[in-house]
N, CA, C and O atoms as a CHARMM CRD file, in Angstrom:
* protein
*
  300
    1    1 MET  N     19.83200 155.72200  18.53800 PROA 1      0.00000
    2    1 MET  CA    21.12000 155.09300  18.25300 PROA 1      0.00000
    3    1 MET  C     21.20000 153.78300  18.82900 PROA 1      0.00000
    4    1 MET  O     21.68500 152.90000  18.12200 PROA 1      0.00000
    5    2 ILE  N     20.76500 153.46400  20.12400 PROA 2      0.00000
    6    2 ILE  CA    20.86700 152.16700  20.69400 PROA 2      0.00000
    7    2 ILE  C     20.03100 151.21300  19.83400 PROA 2      0.00000
    8    2 ILE  O     20.55100 150.14600  19.50700 PROA 2      0.00000
    9    3 HSD  N     18.86800 151.47700  19.46300 PROA 3      0.00000
   10    3 HSD  CA    18.06600 150.55200  18.57100 PROA 3      0.00000
   11    3 HSD  C     18.78100 150.33300  17.33600 PROA 3      0.00000
   12    3 HSD  O     18.77100 149.18900  16.88000 PROA 3      0.00000
   13    4 PHE  N     19.46200 151.33700  16.65800 PROA 4      0.00000
   14    4 PHE  CA    20.20900 151.06600  15.34800 PROA 4      0.00000
   15    4 PHE  C     21.33500 150.13100  15.62200 PROA 4      0.00000
   16    4 PHE  O     21.58600 149.22200  14.83200 PROA 4      0.00000
   17    5 ILE  N     22.01300 150.31700  16.69600 PROA 5      0.00000
   18    5 ILE  CA    23.23400 149.37800  16.88600 PROA 5      0.00000
   19    5 ILE  C     22.76800 148.00800  17.16200 PROA 5      0.00000
   20    5 ILE  O     23.39700 147.05400  16.70400 PROA 5      0.00000
   21    6 GLN  N     21.73100 147.84500  17.86500 PROA 6      0.00000
   22    6 GLN  CA    21.01300 146.48700  18.12300 PROA 6      0.00000
   23    6 GLN  C     20.60500 145.80300  16.79700 PROA 6      0.00000
   24    6 GLN  O     20.83900 144.61900  16.55600 PROA 6      0.00000
   25    7 THR  N     19.97600 146.65200  15.96600 PROA 7      0.00000
   26    7 THR  CA    19.49400 146.19800  14.66600 PROA 7      0.00000
   27    7 THR  C     20.59900 145.72100  13.77600 PROA 7      0.00000
   28    7 THR  O     20.37000 144.78400  13.01200 PROA 7      0.00000
   29    8 VAL  N     21.81000 146.30100  13.81100 PROA 8      0.00000
   30    8 VAL  CA    22.92100 145.90300  13.06700 PROA 8      0.00000
   31    8 VAL  C     23.42500 144.63400  13.63000 PROA 8      0.00000
   32    8 VAL  O     23.72300 143.71600  12.86500 PROA 8      0.00000
   33    9 VAL  N     23.54700 144.50900  14.95700 PROA 9      0.00000
   34    9 VAL  CA    24.27900 143.45500  15.60100 PROA 9      0.00000
   35    9 VAL  C     23.43800 142.09500  15.75000 PROA 9      0.00000
   36    9 VAL  O     23.90800 140.96900  15.58600 PROA 9      0.00000
   37   10 LYS  N     22.29600 142.35500  16.04300 PROA 10     0.00000
   38   10 LYS  CA    21.49000 141.01800  16.50000 PROA 10     0.00000
   39   10 LYS  C     21.51000 139.92600  15.23800 PROA 10     0.00000
   40   10 LYS  O     21.61900 138.73200  15.51900 PROA 10     0.00000
   41   11 PRO  N     21.41900 140.28700  14.04000 PROA 11     0.00000
   42   11 PRO  CA    21.42100 139.21700  13.05600 PROA 11     0.00000
   43   11 PRO  C     22.73900 138.43100  12.84100 PROA 11     0.00000
   44   11 PRO  O     22.76800 137.33800  12.27600 PROA 11     0.00000
   45   12 ILE  N     23.84900 139.08000  13.34300 PROA 12     0.00000
   46   12 ILE  CA    25.20800 138.53200  13.36600 PROA 12     0.00000
   47   12 ILE  C     25.39200 137.46000  14.40100 PROA 12     0.00000
   48   12 ILE  O     26.15800 136.52400  14.17300 PROA 12     0.00000
   49   13 VAL  N     24.72700 137.55000  15.53000 PROA 13     0.00000
   50   13 VAL  CA    25.11900 136.62500  16.76100 PROA 13     0.00000
   51   13 VAL  C     24.13000 135.59400  16.93500 PROA 13     0.00000
   52   13 VAL  O     22.99600 135.70800  16.47100 PROA 13     0.00000
   53   14 ASP  N     24.55100 134.50600  17.64300 PROA 14     0.00000
   54   14 ASP  CA    23.87000 133.35800  17.98200 PROA 14     0.00000
   55   14 ASP  C     22.74300 133.71000  19.00600 PROA 14     0.00000
   56   14 ASP  O     21.60000 133.25800  18.94000 PROA 14     0.00000
   57   15 TYR  N     23.18300 134.53200  19.91700 PROA 15     0.00000
   58   15 TYR  CA    22.27000 134.86100  21.08100 PROA 15     0.00000
   59   15 TYR  C     21.90300 136.20800  21.04000 PROA 15     0.00000
   60   15 TYR  O     22.52600 137.02600  21.71800 PROA 15     0.00000
   61   16 PRO  N     20.79200 136.60100  20.19400 PROA 16     0.00000
   62   16 PRO  CA    20.44900 137.99700  20.01400 PROA 16     0.00000
   63   16 PRO  C     19.74300 138.71400  21.37300 PROA 16     0.00000
   64   16 PRO  O     19.70400 139.92100  21.61500 PROA 16     0.00000
   65   17 GLU  N     19.22700 137.66800  22.14100 PROA 17     0.00000
   66   17 GLU  CA    18.54800 138.22500  23.35300 PROA 17     0.00000
   67   17 GLU  C     19.76200 138.78200  24.44000 PROA 17     0.00000
   68   17 GLU  O     19.49700 139.45300  25.43700 PROA 17     0.00000
   69   18 ALA  N     20.87900 138.44500  24.11400 PROA 18     0.00000
   70   18 ALA  CA    21.99300 138.88400  25.09400 PROA 18     0.00000
   71   18 ALA  C     22.74000 140.18100  24.55000 PROA 18     0.00000
   72   18 ALA  O     23.72000 140.65800  25.12200 PROA 18     0.00000
   73   19 VAL  N     22.23100 140.65700  23.49500 PROA 19     0.00000
   74   19 VAL  CA    22.86800 141.89800  22.87200 PROA 19     0.00000
   75   19 VAL  C     22.34000 143.09100  23.79100 PROA 19     0.00000
   76   19 VAL  O     21.13500 143.26400  23.97600 PROA 19     0.00000
   77   20 GLU  N     23.31600 143.89300  24.34900 PROA 20     0.00000
   78   20 GLU  CA    22.91900 144.96400  25.24200 PROA 20     0.00000
   79   20 GLU  C     23.82800 146.08000  24.67600 PROA 20     0.00000
   80   20 GLU  O     24.94800 145.82100  24.23400 PROA 20     0.00000
   81   21 VAL  N     23.25700 147.46600  24.70600 PROA 21     0.00000
   82   21 VAL  CA    23.96400 148.56600  24.38200 PROA 21     0.00000
   83   21 VAL  C     23.75000 149.56600  25.46000 PROA 21     0.00000
   84   21 VAL  O     22.61300 149.94400  25.74200 PROA 21     0.00000
   85   22 ILE  N     24.84900 150.02100  26.09400 PROA 22     0.00000
   86   22 ILE  CA    24.71100 151.08000  27.14700 PROA 22     0.00000
   87   22 ILE  C     25.17700 152.30500  26.52600 PROA 22     0.00000
   88   22 ILE  O     26.06200 152.30600  25.67000 PROA 22     0.00000
   89   23 HSD  N     24.54600 153.43400  26.98100 PROA 23     0.00000
   90   23 HSD  CA    25.01900 154.83100  26.36700 PROA 23     0.00000
   91   23 HSD  C     25.59400 155.51700  27.66900 PROA 23     0.00000
   92   23 HSD  O     25.07400 155.33000  28.76900 PROA 23     0.00000
   93   24 ARG  N     26.60200 156.25000  27.49400 PROA 24     0.00000
   94   24 ARG  CA    27.17600 157.12800  28.40800 PROA 24     0.00000
   95   24 ARG  C     27.71900 158.35400  27.62700 PROA 24     0.00000
   96   24 ARG  O     28.09900 158.34100  26.45600 PROA 24     0.00000
   97   25 LYS  N     27.69300 159.37800  28.44200 PROA 25     0.00000
   98   25 LYS  CA    28.26800 160.65100  27.81300 PROA 25     0.00000
   99   25 LYS  C     29.90800 160.74200  28.50400 PROA 25     0.00000
  100   25 LYS  O     30.17500 160.23100  29.59100 PROA 25     0.00000
  101   26 ASP  N     30.64400 161.28300  27.88400 PROA 26     0.00000
  102   26 ASP  CA    32.06500 161.13400  28.28800 PROA 26     0.00000
  103   26 ASP  C     32.65500 162.48600  27.61700 PROA 26     0.00000
  104   26 ASP  O     31.94900 163.12500  26.83700 PROA 26     0.00000
  105   27 ARG  N     33.99600 162.91100  27.95000 PROA 27     0.00000
  106   27 ARG  CA    34.56300 164.02800  27.50800 PROA 27     0.00000
  107   27 ARG  C     34.79800 163.96400  26.01100 PROA 27     0.00000
  108   27 ARG  O     34.92600 165.02200  25.39500 PROA 27     0.00000
  109   28 ARG  N     34.86100 162.86600  25.42000 PROA 28     0.00000
  110   28 ARG  CA    34.93900 162.58900  24.05500 PROA 28     0.00000
  111   28 ARG  C     33.66000 162.81200  23.21900 PROA 28     0.00000
  112   28 ARG  O     33.68100 163.19500  22.05000 PROA 28     0.00000
  113   29 GLY  N     32.62600 162.55600  23.87600 PROA 29     0.00000
  114   29 GLY  CA    31.27400 162.61800  23.20100 PROA 29     0.00000
  115   29 GLY  C     30.35700 161.52000  23.77800 PROA 29     0.00000
  116   29 GLY  O     30.29700 161.25600  24.97900 PROA 29     0.00000
  117   30 ASP  N     29.64300 160.90000  22.80300 PROA 30     0.00000
  118   30 ASP  CA    28.61700 159.91400  23.17400 PROA 30     0.00000
  119   30 ASP  C     29.45700 158.68200  23.01400 PROA 30     0.00000
  120   30 ASP  O     30.13700 158.50600  22.00300 PROA 30     0.00000
  121   31 VAL  N     29.40900 157.75700  24.09000 PROA 31     0.00000
  122   31 VAL  CA    30.00700 156.46200  23.93300 PROA 31     0.00000
  123   31 VAL  C     28.92500 155.44800  24.18900 PROA 31     0.00000
  124   31 VAL  O     28.15300 155.48100  25.14700 PROA 31     0.00000
  125   32 TYR  N     28.94700 154.51200  23.20400 PROA 32     0.00000
  126   32 TYR  CA    28.07900 153.40300  23.30100 PROA 32     0.00000
  127   32 TYR  C     28.81300 152.11200  23.52400 PROA 32     0.00000
  128   32 TYR  O     29.68700 151.78500  22.72100 PROA 32     0.00000
  129   33 ALA  N     28.50300 151.30600  24.62400 PROA 33     0.00000
  130   33 ALA  CA    29.23000 150.20300  24.91000 PROA 33     0.00000
  131   33 ALA  C     28.45100 148.83800  24.38100 PROA 33     0.00000
  132   33 ALA  O     27.42300 148.51800  24.97700 PROA 33     0.00000
  133   34 LEU  N     28.85300 148.13800  23.42600 PROA 34     0.00000
  134   34 LEU  CA    28.12100 146.89700  23.04200 PROA 34     0.00000
  135   34 LEU  C     28.63800 145.79700  23.67700 PROA 34     0.00000
  136   34 LEU  O     29.81100 145.42900  23.61900 PROA 34     0.00000
  137   35 ILE  N     27.56800 145.17700  24.40500 PROA 35     0.00000
  138   35 ILE  CA    27.89800 143.76100  25.20800 PROA 35     0.00000
  139   35 ILE  C     27.14500 142.74400  24.68500 PROA 35     0.00000
  140   35 ILE  O     25.91600 142.80600  24.64300 PROA 35     0.00000
  141   36 VAL  N     27.81700 141.75600  24.26000 PROA 36     0.00000
  142   36 VAL  CA    27.35100 140.51800  23.65300 PROA 36     0.00000
  143   36 VAL  C     27.74900 139.27900  24.52100 PROA 36     0.00000
  144   36 VAL  O     28.59200 139.36000  25.41500 PROA 36     0.00000
  145   37 HSD  N     27.12300 138.18600  24.21600 PROA 37     0.00000
  146   37 HSD  CA    27.22100 137.00000  24.99100 PROA 37     0.00000
  147   37 HSD  C     28.77300 136.43200  24.60000 PROA 37     0.00000
  148   37 HSD  O     29.24300 136.48700  23.46400 PROA 37     0.00000
  149   38 PRO  N     29.40000 135.93200  25.67000 PROA 38     0.00000
  150   38 PRO  CA    30.89000 135.56300  25.44700 PROA 38     0.00000
  151   38 PRO  C     31.07800 134.69500  24.27600 PROA 38     0.00000
  152   38 PRO  O     32.15200 134.76500  23.67800 PROA 38     0.00000
  153   39 GLU  N     30.12500 133.84800  23.85700 PROA 39     0.00000
  154   39 GLU  CA    30.48900 132.99200  22.74700 PROA 39     0.00000
  155   39 GLU  C     30.26900 133.76900  21.47500 PROA 39     0.00000
  156   39 GLU  O     30.62300 133.20100  20.44200 PROA 39     0.00000
  157   40 ASP  N     29.73200 134.99700  21.37400 PROA 40     0.00000
  158   40 ASP  CA    29.48400 135.80700  20.27500 PROA 40     0.00000
  159   40 ASP  C     30.52800 136.74100  19.90900 PROA 40     0.00000
  160   40 ASP  O     30.53900 137.33500  18.83100 PROA 40     0.00000
  161   41 LYS  N     31.53800 136.88600  20.94900 PROA 41     0.00000
  162   41 LYS  CA    32.40000 137.92600  20.77900 PROA 41     0.00000
  163   41 LYS  C     33.36600 137.79000  19.48500 PROA 41     0.00000
  164   41 LYS  O     33.80100 138.76200  18.86600 PROA 41     0.00000
  165   42 GLY  N     33.61200 136.55300  19.19900 PROA 42     0.00000
  166   42 GLY  CA    34.48300 136.27900  17.96300 PROA 42     0.00000
  167   42 GLY  C     33.67200 136.63800  16.64200 PROA 42     0.00000
  168   42 GLY  O     34.21800 137.00100  15.60000 PROA 42     0.00000
  169   43 LYS  N     32.40500 136.50100  16.80300 PROA 43     0.00000
  170   43 LYS  CA    31.56900 136.82200  15.50700 PROA 43     0.00000
  171   43 LYS  C     31.44100 138.38700  15.47200 PROA 43     0.00000
  172   43 LYS  O     31.45600 139.01100  14.41100 PROA 43     0.00000
  173   44 VAL  N     31.33000 138.90500  16.55000 PROA 44     0.00000
  174   44 VAL  CA    31.28100 140.49400  16.43700 PROA 44     0.00000
  175   44 VAL  C     32.54700 141.05500  16.03700 PROA 44     0.00000
  176   44 VAL  O     32.50000 141.99500  15.24400 PROA 44     0.00000
  177   45 ILE  N     33.71600 140.63400  16.45700 PROA 45     0.00000
  178   45 ILE  CA    35.02800 141.11100  16.25400 PROA 45     0.00000
  179   45 ILE  C     35.44500 140.68300  14.86000 PROA 45     0.00000
  180   45 ILE  O     35.88200 141.53100  14.08200 PROA 45     0.00000
  181   46 GLY  N     35.33800 139.47000  14.52400 PROA 46     0.00000
  182   46 GLY  CA    35.61200 138.93700  13.11400 PROA 46     0.00000
  183   46 GLY  C     37.20100 138.70700  13.10500 PROA 46     0.00000
  184   46 GLY  O     37.93700 139.08300  14.01800 PROA 46     0.00000
  185   47 LYS  N     37.60100 138.08300  12.02200 PROA 47     0.00000
  186   47 LYS  CA    38.95600 137.86100  11.66400 PROA 47     0.00000
  187   47 LYS  C     39.75100 139.12100  11.53900 PROA 47     0.00000
  188   47 LYS  O     39.55600 139.86900  10.58100 PROA 47     0.00000
  189   48 ASN  N     40.59500 139.38000  12.41500 PROA 48     0.00000
  190   48 ASN  CA    41.52100 140.65100  12.29300 PROA 48     0.00000
  191   48 ASN  C     40.68500 141.89000  12.56400 PROA 48     0.00000
  192   48 ASN  O     41.08000 142.96700  12.11600 PROA 48     0.00000
  193   49 GLY  N     39.62900 141.82300  13.22000 PROA 49     0.00000
  194   49 GLY  CA    38.74800 142.89800  13.52200 PROA 49     0.00000
  195   49 GLY  C     37.76300 143.43400  12.44500 PROA 49     0.00000
  196   49 GLY  O     37.08700 144.45300  12.58600 PROA 49     0.00000
  197   50 ARG  N     37.76200 142.62200  11.34700 PROA 50     0.00000
  198   50 ARG  CA    37.04500 143.21900  10.12300 PROA 50     0.00000
  199   50 ARG  C     35.52700 143.53200  10.51100 PROA 50     0.00000
  200   50 ARG  O     35.03300 144.63100  10.26000 PROA 50     0.00000
  201   51 VAL  N     34.85400 142.56600  11.10200 PROA 51     0.00000
  202   51 VAL  CA    33.38500 142.85400  11.34000 PROA 51     0.00000
  203   51 VAL  C     33.28800 143.94300  12.29500 PROA 51     0.00000
  204   51 VAL  O     32.35600 144.71800  12.07700 PROA 51     0.00000
  205   52 ALA  N     34.03400 144.19800  13.31900 PROA 52     0.00000
  206   52 ALA  CA    33.94300 145.13800  14.21700 PROA 52     0.00000
  207   52 ALA  C     34.35600 146.63300  13.50600 PROA 52     0.00000
  208   52 ALA  O     33.84700 147.71000  13.81400 PROA 52     0.00000
  209   53 LYS  N     35.15400 146.47200  12.72600 PROA 53     0.00000
  210   53 LYS  CA    35.38500 147.77100  11.89000 PROA 53     0.00000
  211   53 LYS  C     34.35800 148.18400  11.03100 PROA 53     0.00000
  212   53 LYS  O     34.12100 149.38100  10.86500 PROA 53     0.00000
  213   54 ALA  N     33.62000 147.14500  10.37400 PROA 54     0.00000
  214   54 ALA  CA    32.44000 147.44800   9.59000 PROA 54     0.00000
  215   54 ALA  C     31.26500 147.81900  10.47500 PROA 54     0.00000
  216   54 ALA  O     30.46100 148.64300  10.04000 PROA 54     0.00000
  217   55 ILE  N     31.10400 147.32500  11.58900 PROA 55     0.00000
  218   55 ILE  CA    29.91700 147.74800  12.40800 PROA 55     0.00000
  219   55 ILE  C     30.32300 149.29600  12.80000 PROA 55     0.00000
  220   55 ILE  O     29.51300 150.20800  12.63500 PROA 55     0.00000
  221   56 ARG  N     31.57800 149.50800  13.30800 PROA 56     0.00000
  222   56 ARG  CA    31.79400 150.86600  13.63800 PROA 56     0.00000
  223   56 ARG  C     31.54500 151.84600  12.44500 PROA 56     0.00000
  224   56 ARG  O     30.98400 152.92900  12.61500 PROA 56     0.00000
  225   57 SER  N     32.02100 151.38300  11.15300 PROA 57     0.00000
  226   57 SER  CA    31.81700 152.30600  10.18400 PROA 57     0.00000
  227   57 SER  C     30.29300 152.71300   9.79900 PROA 57     0.00000
  228   57 SER  O     29.94900 153.84400   9.45500 PROA 57     0.00000
  229   58 VAL  N     29.46100 151.60200   9.91800 PROA 58     0.00000
  230   58 VAL  CA    28.04200 151.88900   9.77800 PROA 58     0.00000
  231   58 VAL  C     27.46500 152.80000  10.86100 PROA 58     0.00000
  232   58 VAL  O     26.75200 153.77600  10.63100 PROA 58     0.00000
  233   59 VAL  N     27.83400 152.39400  12.01300 PROA 59     0.00000
  234   59 VAL  CA    27.36500 153.40000  13.16800 PROA 59     0.00000
  235   59 VAL  C     27.72700 154.74700  13.08800 PROA 59     0.00000
  236   59 VAL  O     26.91600 155.64100  13.33000 PROA 59     0.00000
  237   60 TYR  N     29.14200 155.00500  12.69300 PROA 60     0.00000
  238   60 TYR  CA    29.54900 156.33900  12.60000 PROA 60     0.00000
  239   60 TYR  C     29.12200 157.02800  11.36500 PROA 60     0.00000
  240   60 TYR  O     29.11100 158.25900  11.36300 PROA 60     0.00000
  241   61 ALA  N     28.76600 156.35800  10.30400 PROA 61     0.00000
  242   61 ALA  CA    27.94000 157.09800   9.19800 PROA 61     0.00000
  243   61 ALA  C     26.60300 157.45000   9.67800 PROA 61     0.00000
  244   61 ALA  O     26.09400 158.54100   9.42200 PROA 61     0.00000
  245   62 TYR  N     26.03000 156.54400  10.37000 PROA 62     0.00000
  246   62 TYR  CA    24.51300 156.81400  10.75700 PROA 62     0.00000
  247   62 TYR  C     24.69300 158.05900  11.72100 PROA 62     0.00000
  248   62 TYR  O     23.92500 159.01700  11.63500 PROA 62     0.00000
  249   63 ALA  N     25.66900 158.02200  12.59000 PROA 63     0.00000
  250   63 ALA  CA    25.72300 159.21900  13.61000 PROA 63     0.00000
  251   63 ALA  C     26.26500 160.50000  13.02500 PROA 63     0.00000
  252   63 ALA  O     26.25200 161.54600  13.67400 PROA 63     0.00000
  253   64 SER  N     26.75800 160.41400  11.75700 PROA 64     0.00000
  254   64 SER  CA    27.32300 161.76400  11.24400 PROA 64     0.00000
  255   64 SER  C     26.15500 162.79500  10.96900 PROA 64     0.00000
  256   64 SER  O     26.48300 163.90600  10.55200 PROA 64     0.00000
  257   65 LYS  N     24.85300 162.52000  11.16500 PROA 65     0.00000
  258   65 LYS  CA    23.79700 163.45000  11.10700 PROA 65     0.00000
  259   65 LYS  C     23.89000 164.34400  12.24200 PROA 65     0.00000
  260   65 LYS  O     23.43700 165.48800  12.20900 PROA 65     0.00000
  261   66 HSD  N     24.54300 163.77800  13.37100 PROA 66     0.00000
  262   66 HSD  CA    24.41700 164.62200  14.60000 PROA 66     0.00000
  263   66 HSD  C     25.92000 165.35900  14.80500 PROA 66     0.00000
  264   66 HSD  O     26.97900 164.84700  14.44400 PROA 66     0.00000
  265   67 PRO  N     25.79600 166.56800  15.40800 PROA 67     0.00000
  266   67 PRO  CA    26.95800 167.26100  15.64400 PROA 67     0.00000
  267   67 PRO  C     27.98200 166.70500  16.68900 PROA 67     0.00000
  268   67 PRO  O     29.16000 167.06100  16.66800 PROA 67     0.00000
  269   68 GLN  N     27.49500 165.83600  17.58400 PROA 68     0.00000
  270   68 GLN  CA    28.06900 165.21300  18.72300 PROA 68     0.00000
  271   68 GLN  C     28.92400 163.94100  18.12400 PROA 68     0.00000
  272   68 GLN  O     28.47500 163.12900  17.31500 PROA 68     0.00000
  273   69 LYS  N     30.23400 163.93400  18.68000 PROA 69     0.00000
  274   69 LYS  CA    30.95200 162.59100  18.19700 PROA 69     0.00000
  275   69 LYS  C     30.61500 161.47100  18.82200 PROA 69     0.00000
  276   69 LYS  O     30.31000 161.58600  20.00900 PROA 69     0.00000
  277   70 VAL  N     30.58400 160.26600  18.26900 PROA 70     0.00000
  278   70 VAL  CA    29.98700 159.08400  18.64500 PROA 70     0.00000
  279   70 VAL  C     31.12300 158.00700  18.61600 PROA 70     0.00000
  280   70 VAL  O     31.84600 157.86400  17.63000 PROA 70     0.00000
  281   71 TYR  N     31.23400 157.28800  19.70700 PROA 71     0.00000
  282   71 TYR  CA    32.24400 156.10000  19.74200 PROA 71     0.00000
  283   71 TYR  C     31.48000 154.89800  20.02300 PROA 71     0.00000
  284   71 TYR  O     30.47100 154.95700  20.72600 PROA 71     0.00000
  285   72 LEU  N     31.90800 153.78100  19.50600 PROA 72     0.00000
  286   72 LEU  CA    31.35900 152.54200  19.84400 PROA 72     0.00000
  287   72 LEU  C     32.53500 151.50500  20.56000 PROA 72     0.00000
  288   72 LEU  O     33.52300 151.07800  19.96200 PROA 72     0.00000
  289   73 ASP  N     32.23700 151.25700  21.76000 PROA 73     0.00000
  290   73 ASP  CA    33.28800 150.01000  22.48000 PROA 73     0.00000
  291   73 ASP  C     32.46700 148.81100  22.39200 PROA 73     0.00000
  292   73 ASP  O     31.27500 148.74100  22.68800 PROA 73     0.00000
  293   74 ILE  N     33.20800 147.87900  21.96200 PROA 74     0.00000
  294   74 ILE  CA    32.78700 146.48600  21.89700 PROA 74     0.00000
  295   74 ILE  C     33.41900 145.69800  23.09700 PROA 74     0.00000
  296   74 ILE  O     34.63200 145.58900  23.27600 PROA 74     0.00000
  297   75 GLN  N     32.46200 145.17300  23.87800 PROA 75     0.00000
  298   75 GLN  CA    32.86100 144.55800  25.11400 PROA 75     0.00000
  299   75 GLN  C     32.47300 143.05500  25.17000 PROA 75     0.00000
  300   75 GLN  O     32.74500 142.38400  26.16500 PROA 75     0.00000
């Protein structure tokens, strides 16, 4: 899952080497924290959060194969 999230996000940003995904388990399920370079935050979030919503939609669709609930936090 970490590799998939990186594959989706790296083409969008100017600093792909700064893209980091951290996985942790939580009472909600699997939580993935996406960390990008401060200058790339706007690109990842997008106008009115549209890009972030699209990234989450793709990740959640990919994760639907697994019974565990998945969440993506963008930091």
